[in-house]
N, C-alpha and C positions, 0 to 999 in steps of 0.2 A: 914809169918808174916813180916811186915815192920819194919825197924829200925827207931828210932826217927829222924835220919838225912834224911831218905827218905820221911818222912811225912812233913818236913818243906819245904816250898816253898821259895827258896832263890832268892831274887831280886838282881840286879846288885849292888846297893849301900850297901846292907847288906853283900854281898859276899866280896866286896872290903874292907869294914870295918873289917870283920873277918880276912881277910888275913893280914891286917895291924897290928891287935892285935897279931896274931900268930907270925909274923916276929919280932915285938917289944919284945915279951917275950922270943923268942928262939935265939936271936942274942947274941953273947958273949959280955962280959962287955967291952972289948977293940976291937971294930969292926975295921976291915981293911977299907981302903979307898973305895974299891969296895962294901963292905957290907953297909957302911953308905950311899953311893950313891943309892944303891938299896932300902934301907929303906926309904930314902927321896922320891924316885920316887914312891914307893908303898903308902907312906903317902899322897903325893900330889894327887895320883890317888884316894885314899879313900876320900879325902876331896872334890875333884871335882865330884866324883861319888855320894857322899851323898848330894851335892847341888841339889836343885830341877831343873829338866830339863826345859829348856826354851821352851815355846810353840811358835811355829812359826805359825802366822796367815796367811792363804792364802788370797790373794786379790781376791775377787769374781768379775768377770766381767759379765756384763749383756749379755745374749745371743742375745739381740735385737740390731739392728743397730741404730746408732744415726739418728735423724731426718735429712733427706736429702732433698735438694731442687730439685724437679723434673724437668727434662728437658722440659716436656710438659708445666709446669708453666712458664718457661722462654719464651717459644714460645708464650704463651698466653699474657704475659705482653708486649712482643715485638709487637705482632699484634694489641692488643687492645689499649695499652697505649704508645707505641713507646719508651719503656725504657728496659734496662737489666742491669746486673751486680749490683744489689742492695745489699748493705751491711750496717751493723750497727756496729760501733766501739765506744768503750768507750775511752774517752780522758785520758791522763796520770793522771790527778787529780781525775778523776772519777765523776766530777760534770757535765759533758756534755756527751751526746751520739750523735755521728755524723752519719747521714744517707746519703749515697751517691748513686748515680745512673748515668748510662750512657744513653744519649739520642741517639736513633736511628732515630726517626722521630719527628722533632720539632713540627709539626702540631698536632700530637696526644699527645705529652707530655705537651702541654700547660696547662693542668689541674694541674700540679705539681707546677706551678709558679703563679697560680691564687691568687692575693692578698686578695680577698674576702674570700677565704677558709682558715680556721685556721688549720694548720697541727697538728696532735696528734700522739704520739707514745704510744701505749697501751701495757701494760705488765700485762697479766692475773695473773701470779704467784705473782707479787708484789702488785697487786690491785691498780695500778696507771695509769694515763694517763699524759704523759709528754707533755709540750708545748714548742714552740719555744720562747726563751726569747727575749724581746724587750729592746734594749739599748737606752738611751736617745738621743745621737747624731748620732748613727749608724742606729737604727731601728731594725727590726727583723733580727735574725741571720740565714738568708737563702738567697740563690741566687734567685733573681727575675728579672734577666736581660733577654734579648732576647736569646732564646735557639738556639743552633747550633748542628746539627747532628754530632755524633762522640765525643762530649765533655762530660766530667764528671761534674756533679753538686752535690751540697750538701745542707743540712740544719742541724742545730744543735738543740738538745732538752735539756732542763735543767733537770738535775738529782740531785737536791738538796737532801742531806741526803744519796745519794748512794743507793737508793731503787732498781734500776735496775742494775744487776751485769753481768759480762761476763758469757756467757752460757745461759742466760735467752732468752726465745723466745718472740719476740715482733711483733706487727703489726704497720704499719704506715698508717695513714688515712689522705688524703688531698682531701677534697670535695668528689667526687664520686670515686676517686682512693683509692684503699686499697691493701696492700701487707701483707700477713700473713706468719708467720713461719720464720722470720729473726732471726738468732742467733747472739746475741751481742758478738762481738769479744773482 
């Protein structure tokens, strides 16, 4: 037959509290310095043990790799359009997104500076198509000068309201040219 103590399941906070009560009732009226320190230590242990345990949440990481720009896509853009090193960066204020590219073949990249083609930056997640802003005295905020191989060129898209954020995937369309899967930095 079990004794009542064997039937009780003692948890750590209950055990610490019982020890504190036992020591408090059985310590002499004039405790020595070592006994009072022991009582304070046990009481502090009982208080911290009776406090609810903090739950530590694990940060769950996705088992999938982030979208990567394929090397074959770089080769395709270099062969077909004469450009590589395409990037999209948000400016410090967040109201503009800068698209930059390096020209490898100026004859093939001529489509990117076509003044008749209106460039767009499309963000499917934000459901917006950003345009190149036109300033009164400056004109469109894009480079439309004669292209030279090996140089980097840019165009800026208006991001009023900050709809497109860093980490969003965007596409840039200029006439027949289209690049998909750029991640805004």
